[in-house]
SEZATI-745923 format. One record per residue: x, y, z of N, C-alpha, C in turn; residue in one letter; residue number from 1. Coordinates in pm, 1 decimal, decimal comma. Example, Ala and Ser with C-alpha at 12.3 -4.5 7.8 and 13.67 -1.06 7.14 Angstrom:
# SEZATI-745923
n.east / n.north / n.up / ca.east / ca.north / ca.up / c.east / c.north / c.up / type / seq
1319,0 / -569,0 / 780,0 / 1230,0 / -450,0 / 780,0 / 1320,0 / -330,0 / 780,0 / a / 1
1285,0 / -225,0 / 708,0 / 1367,0 / -106,0 / 714,0 / 1290,0 / 3,0 / 787,0 / s / 2
This chain:
# SEZATI-745923
n.east / n.north / n.up / ca.east / ca.north / ca.up / c.east / c.north / c.up / type / seq
-4344,2 / -4214,5 / -1721,4 / -4470,7 / -4187,8 / -1786,2 / -4586,1 / -4262,2 / -1717,9 / p / 1
-4703,8 / -4208,7 / -1729,9 / -4820,5 / -4263,6 / -1662,7 / -4850,7 / -4407,3 / -1711,6 / k / 2
-4830,9 / -4431,9 / -1838,0 / -4860,2 / -4566,6 / -1892,0 / -4766,3 / -4669,1 / -1835,8 / e / 3
-4645,4 / -4634,1 / -1814,1 / -4545,8 / -4723,7 / -1755,1 / -4583,3 / -4749,5 / -1607,6 / v / 4
-4616,1 / -4647,1 / -1536,7 / -4657,3 / -4664,9 / -1398,0 / -4781,3 / -4753,5 / -1388,1 / a / 5
-4880,4 / -4733,0 / -1473,2 / -4996,8 / -4812,9 / -1469,2 / -4967,4 / -4959,6 / -1495,1 / a / 6
-4880,0 / -4987,3 / -1591,2 / -4840,4 / -5127,2 / -1621,2 / -4772,9 / -5190,1 / -1502,1 / r / 7
-4677,7 / -5116,3 / -1442,6 / -4600,2 / -5171,7 / -1329,9 / -4689,5 / -5191,7 / -1207,7 / l / 8
-4781,3 / -5101,7 / -1184,5 / -4870,1 / -5111,4 / -1069,2 / -4980,1 / -5217,2 / -1083,9 / l / 9
-4997,7 / -5267,6 / -1206,9 / -5097,4 / -5369,9 / -1232,0 / -5046,7 / -5508,7 / -1187,3 / a / 10
-4914,4 / -5525,3 / -1179,7 / -4850,8 / -5648,8 / -1141,3 / -4836,9 / -5652,4 / -988,2 / a / 11
-4825,7 / -5771,4 / -930,5 / -4800,9 / -5776,9 / -785,2 / -4670,2 / -5709,4 / -749,9 / p / 12
-4669,0 / -5638,2 / -637,6 / -4548,4 / -5570,8 / -591,1 / -4480,0 / -5659,0 / -486,5 / l / 13
-4358,8 / -5700,4 / -512,2 / -4285,0 / -5790,1 / -422,9 / -4230,4 / -5718,0 / -301,7 / a / 14
-4240,5 / -5779,8 / -189,3 / -4182,4 / -5724,3 / -62,3 / -4037,5 / -5766,2 / -58,6 / r / 15
-3947,9 / -5670,9 / -44,1 / -3805,1 / -5697,3 / -36,8 / -3761,9 / -5681,2 / 110,0 / v / 16
-3814,7 / -5579,8 / 181,3 / -3787,1 / -5559,5 / 323,0 / -3919,0 / -5522,6 / 387,0 / t / 17
-3917,5 / -5509,5 / 522,1 / -4043,3 / -5472,8 / 593,4 / -4087,8 / -5336,0 / 549,7 / d / 18
-4000,2 / -5250,6 / 499,0 / -4033,5 / -5114,2 / 457,5 / -4079,6 / -5100,8 / 314,8 / a / 19
-4073,6 / -5211,9 / 235,4 / -4114,5 / -5208,0 / 95,6 / -4264,5 / -5178,0 / 80,1 / t / 20
-4293,6 / -5082,4 / -8,4 / -4434,1 / -5055,0 / -38,3 / -4488,3 / -5162,7 / -131,5 / i / 21
-4593,9 / -5231,4 / -88,2 / -4649,1 / -5335,9 / -172,0 / -4794,8 / -5308,6 / -209,6 / t / 22
-4855,0 / -5203,5 / -157,6 / -4992,6 / -5167,3 / -187,3 / -4987,4 / -5066,5 / -303,9 / d / 23
-5051,6 / -5101,6 / -418,9 / -5046,0 / -5014,4 / -537,6 / -5095,4 / -4872,6 / -510,3 / p / 24
-5201,8 / -4856,9 / -429,6 / -5253,0 / -4724,3 / -400,2 / -5154,9 / -4641,6 / -318,2 / e / 25
-5092,8 / -4707,4 / -218,7 / -4988,7 / -4637,9 / -142,8 / -4871,3 / -4597,4 / -229,4 / v / 26
-4831,6 / -4681,5 / -322,2 / -4721,7 / -4648,5 / -417,6 / -4763,5 / -4536,2 / -509,3 / l / 27
-4887,5 / -4535,0 / -557,9 / -4932,7 / -4427,8 / -640,5 / -4919,6 / -4291,5 / -566,7 / r / 28
-4961,6 / -4295,3 / -438,7 / -4952,0 / -4172,4 / -357,9 / -4805,2 / -4129,0 / -341,1 / g / 29
-4719,9 / -4227,5 / -316,1 / -4573,7 / -4199,1 / -304,7 / -4518,2 / -4143,7 / -430,9 / a / 30
-4554,7 / -4195,2 / -545,2 / -4508,9 / -4144,7 / -674,4 / -4556,1 / -3999,9 / -695,0 / l / 31
-4675,4 / -3968,2 / -657,6 / -4725,6 / -3830,5 / -669,4 / -4645,9 / -3736,6 / -577,9 / q / 32
-4615,9 / -3783,4 / -456,8 / -4535,8 / -3701,3 / -368,2 / -4393,9 / -3679,4 / -420,2 / a / 33
-4337,8 / -3779,8 / -484,0 / -4206,9 / -3772,5 / -541,0 / -4205,8 / -3666,5 / -658,0 / i / 34
-4307,3 / -3673,8 / -736,5 / -4318,9 / -3576,2 / -847,6 / -4325,6 / -3432,6 / -791,8 / r / 35
-4403,6 / -3413,7 / -686,7 / -4418,2 / -3281,8 / -629,1 / -4290,0 / -3234,8 / -562,8 / q / 36
-4219,6 / -3322,6 / -497,5 / -4094,5 / -3287,4 / -427,0 / -3978,6 / -3268,5 / -523,2 / a / 37
-3981,6 / -3335,9 / -636,5 / -3874,2 / -3329,7 / -735,3 / -3757,6 / -3423,2 / -704,5 / g / 38
-3774,2 / -3506,9 / -606,3 / -3674,0 / -3608,1 / -574,0 / -3744,0 / -3724,6 / -497,2 / h / 39
-3670,9 / -3833,9 / -492,2 / -3723,7 / -3953,4 / -420,4 / -3635,2 / -3988,2 / -304,4 / a / 40
-3688,2 / -4052,6 / -204,6 / -3605,3 / -4102,9 / -95,0 / -3639,0 / -4251,7 / -78,1 / t / 41
-3537,3 / -4324,9 / -41,3 / -3551,6 / -4467,6 / -5,6 / -3517,1 / -4480,0 / 140,0 / d / 42
-3616,0 / -4528,6 / 217,3 / -3595,9 / -4538,9 / 359,3 / -3582,3 / -4683,7 / 400,3 / s / 43
-3500,1 / -4754,2 / 328,2 / -3477,6 / -4896,0 / 361,6 / -3575,9 / -4988,1 / 293,6 / g / 44
-3640,3 / -4941,4 / 184,9 / -3737,9 / -5027,4 / 114,8 / -3666,0 / -5137,3 / 36,9 / e / 45
-3539,1 / -5123,7 / 7,2 / -3471,9 / -5225,0 / -67,6 / -3363,5 / -5296,3 / 8,6 / f / 46
-3290,5 / -5226,4 / 89,6 / -3186,1 / -5284,4 / 173,9 / -3202,6 / -5226,5 / 316,9 / v / 47
-3224,0 / -5309,4 / 416,5 / -3238,2 / -5259,1 / 552,1 / -3108,5 / -5184,4 / 594,1 / p / 48
-3134,5 / -5068,0 / 656,0 / -3020,2 / -4991,1 / 709,4 / -2958,5 / -4895,6 / 604,6 / g / 49
-3001,4 / -4903,1 / 485,2 / -2952,0 / -4817,2 / 377,8 / -3065,5 / -4727,3 / 326,7 / i / 50
-3038,4 / -4599,4 / 325,3 / -3129,8 / -4499,8 / 277,2 / -3070,2 / -4441,7 / 150,0 / r / 51
-3146,7 / -4368,8 / 69,3 / -3096,6 / -4307,7 / -48,3 / -3185,2 / -4188,3 / -86,7 / a / 52
-3124,7 / -4102,0 / -162,3 / -3200,0 / -3994,3 / -228,8 / -3167,6 / -3999,5 / -373,2 / v / 53
-3271,8 / -3973,8 / -460,7 / -3251,9 / -3976,6 / -602,8 / -3321,5 / -3856,4 / -667,0 / a / 54
-3259,3 / -3807,4 / -772,0 / -3311,5 / -3698,1 / -848,6 / -3315,9 / -3730,1 / -995,5 / a / 55
-3422,7 / -3687,1 / -1066,5 / -3437,0 / -3722,3 / -1206,6 / -3343,2 / -3643,1 / -1301,9 / p / 56
-3304,4 / -3706,8 / -1405,0 / -3227,0 / -3645,0 / -1513,0 / -3319,5 / -3643,7 / -1635,1 / v / 57
-3338,1 / -3522,3 / -1692,4 / -3428,1 / -3506,2 / -1806,0 / -3353,3 / -3489,5 / -1938,8 / f / 58
-3413,5 / -3547,2 / -2042,7 / -3355,3 / -3532,4 / -2176,0 / -3414,9 / -3413,6 / -2245,9 / g / 59
-3379,1 / -3397,1 / -2375,8 / -3425,1 / -3277,5 / -2451,4 / -3574,4 / -3266,4 / -2464,9 / p / 60
-3645,1 / -3376,2 / -2458,6 / -3791,5 / -3371,8 / -2474,5 / -3863,8 / -3353,0 / -2340,4 / d / 61
-3785,2 / -3338,7 / -2232,6 / -3842,6 / -3322,5 / -2101,2 / -3875,1 / -3450,6 / -2026,1 / g / 62
-3853,0 / -3561,9 / -2093,4 / -3883,6 / -3692,9 / -2029,3 / -3767,5 / -3730,9 / -1936,4 / a / 63
-3798,7 / -3798,6 / -1831,5 / -3691,7 / -3846,7 / -1741,6 / -3621,6 / -3963,9 / -1811,8 / c / 64
-3489,0 / -3949,6 / -1826,5 / -3407,0 / -4052,0 / -1900,0 / -3314,7 / -4125,8 / -1806,7 / v / 65
-3292,8 / -4075,0 / -1684,5 / -3200,7 / -4136,1 / -1588,9 / -3228,2 / -4075,6 / -1453,7 / a / 66
-3149,7 / -4115,8 / -1356,2 / -3153,7 / -4061,5 / -1224,3 / -3014,6 / -4060,1 / -1160,9 / a / 67
-2996,4 / -3967,5 / -1070,8 / -2876,0 / -3962,9 / -987,9 / -2921,1 / -4011,0 / -849,4 / v / 68
-2854,5 / -4113,4 / -796,7 / -2890,3 / -4172,7 / -666,1 / -2770,0 / -4170,4 / -577,0 / s / 69
-2794,2 / -4128,9 / -453,4 / -2687,7 / -4128,7 / -354,0 / -2733,6 / -4213,8 / -232,3 / i / 70
-2681,6 / -4331,1 / -210,2 / -2717,9 / -4406,7 / -92,7 / -2632,6 / -4362,6 / 30,5 / p / 71
-2692,0 / -4380,6 / 147,1 / -2621,7 / -4347,0 / 271,4 / -2677,4 / -4434,2 / 385,7 / y / 72
-2607,6 / -4436,6 / 495,2 / -2646,3 / -4522,1 / 608,6 / -2762,4 / -4461,6 / 688,0 / l / 73
-2851,9 / -4544,4 / 732,1 / -2958,2 / -4506,4 / 819,4 / -2893,4 / -4445,3 / 944,1 / d / 74
-2947,3 / -4338,9 / 995,9 / -2889,3 / -4268,3 / 1114,4 / -2803,9 / -4154,3 / 1072,2 / g / 75
-2789,6 / -4126,6 / 944,3 / -2716,9 / -4009,0 / 896,5 / -2785,3 / -3882,2 / 952,0 / t / 76
-2710,3 / -3791,2 / 1005,7 / -2770,5 / -3670,8 / 1058,1 / -2853,1 / -3595,7 / 954,3 / p / 77
-2967,7 / -3535,7 / 996,0 / -3053,1 / -3463,3 / 899,2 / -2980,6 / -3356,3 / 817,7 / p / 78
-2885,0 / -3285,4 / 879,0 / -2819,2 / -3180,4 / 802,8 / -2736,4 / -3244,1 / 691,5 / v / 79
-2678,3 / -3361,0 / 709,9 / -2603,6 / -3429,8 / 604,1 / -2699,3 / -3487,8 / 499,0 / r / 80
-2812,9 / -3538,2 / 542,9 / -2918,4 / -3586,8 / 448,4 / -2956,9 / -3474,7 / 352,6 / e / 81
-2977,5 / -3354,6 / 407,5 / -3014,7 / -3239,7 / 325,4 / -2908,0 / -3204,1 / 225,6 / a / 82
-2782,9 / -3210,2 / 272,0 / -2668,2 / -3182,2 / 182,2 / -2662,7 / -3286,8 / 69,9 / a / 83
-2687,5 / -3412,7 / 100,6 / -2686,7 / -3517,9 / 1,0 / -2800,9 / -3495,8 / -100,1 / l / 84
-2919,6 / -3460,1 / -47,1 / -3033,0 / -3430,2 / -136,7 / -2994,9 / -3314,3 / -231,7 / r / 85
-2944,7 / -3209,4 / -175,4 / -2910,7 / -3093,9 / -255,9 / -2803,7 / -3128,4 / -362,2 / d / 86
-2709,1 / -3215,1 / -320,7 / -2605,8 / -3253,7 / -418,6 / -2663,1 / -3340,5 / -530,3 / g / 87
-2756,7 / -3430,0 / -496,2 / -2816,2 / -3512,3 / -598,7 / -2896,1 / -3428,3 / -695,3 / a / 88
-2969,8 / -3329,0 / -639,7 / -3046,7 / -3239,3 / -729,7 / -2957,8 / -3154,7 / -818,9 / l / 89
-2851,7 / -3102,2 / -761,4 / -2757,2 / -3018,7 / -841,7 / -2691,4 / -3102,4 / -950,3 / a / 90
-2651,0 / -3222,8 / -916,9 / -2587,1 / -3312,2 / -1017,2 / -2688,0 / -3347,8 / -1126,7 / c / 91
-2810,6 / -3379,4 / -1086,9 / -2910,3 / -3418,5 / -1188,3 / -2941,1 / -3296,0 / -1279,8 / a / 92
-2951,3 / -3179,6 / -1225,0 / -2971,9 / -3059,8 / -1308,1 / -2858,9 / -3042,3 / -1405,6 / r / 93
-2731,5 / -3061,4 / -1361,7 / -2613,8 / -3042,4 / -1444,8 / -2617,3 / -3140,1 / -1557,2 / a / 94
-2646,8 / -3267,1 / -1526,0 / -2648,7 / -3370,9 / -1633,8 / -2766,2 / -3340,4 / -1730,4 / v / 95
-2878,2 / -3302,3 / -1675,8 / -2994,4 / -3267,4 / -1762,0 / -2957,4 / -3154,5 / -1859,5 / s / 96
-2887,3 / -3055,6 / -1807,6 / -2840,7 / -2942,3 / -1894,4 / -2749,8 / -2994,4 / -2004,7 / t / 97
-2658,9 / -3079,0 / -1965,8 / -2560,9 / -3135,9 / -2067,5 / -2638,9 / -3212,5 / -2176,0 / r / 98
-2746,4 / -3277,4 / -2135,6 / -2824,1 / -3360,3 / -2233,7 / -2923,2 / -3271,8 / -2309,7 / l / 99
-2934,2 / -3143,5 / -2278,8 / -3026,8 / -3058,0 / -2348,0 / -3160,8 / -3056,6 / -2283,8 / g / 100
-3173,4 / -3104,7 / -2163,7 / -3301,5 / -3111,5 / -2089,9 / -3332,1 / -2987,9 / -2010,1 / g / 101
């Protein structure tokens, strides 16, 4: 929700790796891109050398209640990254359906 994002972005953003987004405006833009794409990617923002794709799980009211995340090693071939993304999205849709979302 927008109010949660606003509260979180008002606090200082800690750098975990060199790839961590610490500028609130950059993070706002990234969150908008994530909403438009329907999934998120982690390019080593939390653990160097580890990437991830995540897809939202929606509850009956349409709110995001969880996420399905699949981590993988940096250097994974693009075709495999696409398969992991598609798998995360399919899994998240299935769980959303089971929850009535």
